[in-house]
C-alpha positions in Angstrom: 65.2 43.7 38.3 64.1 43.0 41.6 61.3 44.1 43.9 62.1 46.0 47.1 59.6 45.5 50.2 58.4 48.8 49.9 57.3 47.9 46.3 56.1 44.3 47.0 53.3 46.1 49.4 52.4 48.6 47.3 51.6 46.2 44.8 50.1 43.5 47.3 47.9 47.3 48.5 46.9 48.3 44.7 45.8 44.8 44.0 43.5 44.6 46.9 41.7 47.7 45.9 41.1 46.4 42.6 40.0 43.0 43.5 37.6 44.7 46.1 35.3 45.9 43.2 32.5 43.4 42.6 32.6 41.1 40.1 36.4 41.8 40.0 39.5 39.6 39.7 43.0 38.9 38.5 44.1 37.3 35.2 47.4 37.1 33.8 47.3 36.9 29.8 51.0 38.8 29.1 52.6 36.5 31.5 53.1 36.4 35.6 54.7 40.0 35.4 51.7 41.7 34.5 48.1 41.6 36.8 44.9 42.5 34.5 41.8 43.6 36.5 39.0 42.3 34.8 34.9 42.5 35.9 32.4 40.3 34.3 28.7 39.3 34.4 28.1 35.5 34.5 30.4 34.7 31.6 34.3 35.3 32.2 35.1 34.8 28.8 33.3 38.0 28.0 35.3 40.2 31.1 36.6 43.5 30.4 39.6 44.9 31.7 39.7 48.1 34.0 43.2 48.0 35.3 46.6 46.7 34.2 49.5 46.4 37.1 52.7 46.1 35.7 56.6 46.7 36.4 58.0 49.3 33.7 61.5 49.6 34.1 61.7 48.7 38.3 58.8 51.2 38.9 55.4 50.1 39.4 52.6 51.4 37.2 48.7 51.0 37.3 47.0 51.6 34.3 43.5 52.6 34.8 40.4 53.7 32.2 39.6 57.4 32.7 37.1 59.7 31.1 39.0 61.3 28.1 37.3 65.0 29.6 39.1 64.4 32.7 42.6 62.5 31.8 44.5 65.3 31.1 43.3 67.3 33.9 44.4 64.8 36.3 47.6 65.0 34.8 48.1 68.2 35.0 47.4 68.1 38.8 49.5 64.9 39.6 52.7 64.5 38.6 52.1 60.6 39.5 49.4 60.6 36.8 50.6 60.1 33.1 49.2 59.3 29.7 48.4 55.3 30.1 51.6 53.4 29.3 51.5 50.9 26.3 47.8 52.3 26.1 45.3 54.6 24.1 46.5 57.9 26.1 43.0 59.6 25.4 41.4 57.0 27.6 43.8 56.0 29.9 46.5 56.8 32.8 48.9 55.3 34.1 49.5 55.7 38.2 53.0 55.9 39.8 53.8 55.9 43.8 52.6 59.0 45.9 49.5 59.6 45.0 46.9 60.2 47.6 44.8 56.6 48.8 41.9 58.5 48.7 42.1 59.8 45.1 43.6 56.3 43.6 40.8 54.6 45.6 38.6 57.3 43.4 40.2 56.4 40.2 40.1 52.6 40.5 36.2 53.1 41.0 36.2 55.3 38.5 37.7 52.7 35.9 35.8 50.0 37.0 32.3 51.9 36.7 33.2 53.6 33.2 33.9 50.0 32.1 31.0 48.5 33.9 28.8 51.0 32.3 29.7 50.1 28.8 28.7 46.4 29.7 25.3 45.0 28.2 22.6 45.3 30.7 21.9 41.8 31.8 25.7 41.8 32.9 25.4 45.3 34.6 22.3 43.9 36.2 24.5 40.8 37.6 27.0 42.7 39.2 24.8 45.0 41.1 23.0 41.3 42.6 26.6 40.3 43.3 27.4 43.9 45.0 23.9 43.7 46.8 24.7 40.0 48.1 28.2 40.9 49.1 26.9 44.0 51.0 23.9 42.2 52.9 26.7 39.6 53.9 28.6 42.5 55.1 26.2 43.8 57.0 
């Protein structure tokens, strides 16, 4: 099924939000149809996934990592949030179109933070340093 313009625009918007996180990059280990968003320290071969953008039966879906304690609450409060498609349902949510943009940004940041928090200290320090450098360039 071919993407329409609004779905392509939404896909670009979601990708920009994910790629706006420090030391993040897009990868395509499952082919060009699915974009995996990863974060890494100096060694990109040890990068960790914090998002997966894909088309599921013609619908755009963004999988994001989540706190297990919050997953059920988020799903019950927002029909656009469901258990992670093809992922561990305890740790991942699938996001569909229609979610408040500010909430989506928070969920992306939460997913990113959960992944970074699980990384070795040297990687966390590298990422923090790159973020600090990036922020000072913007100021």
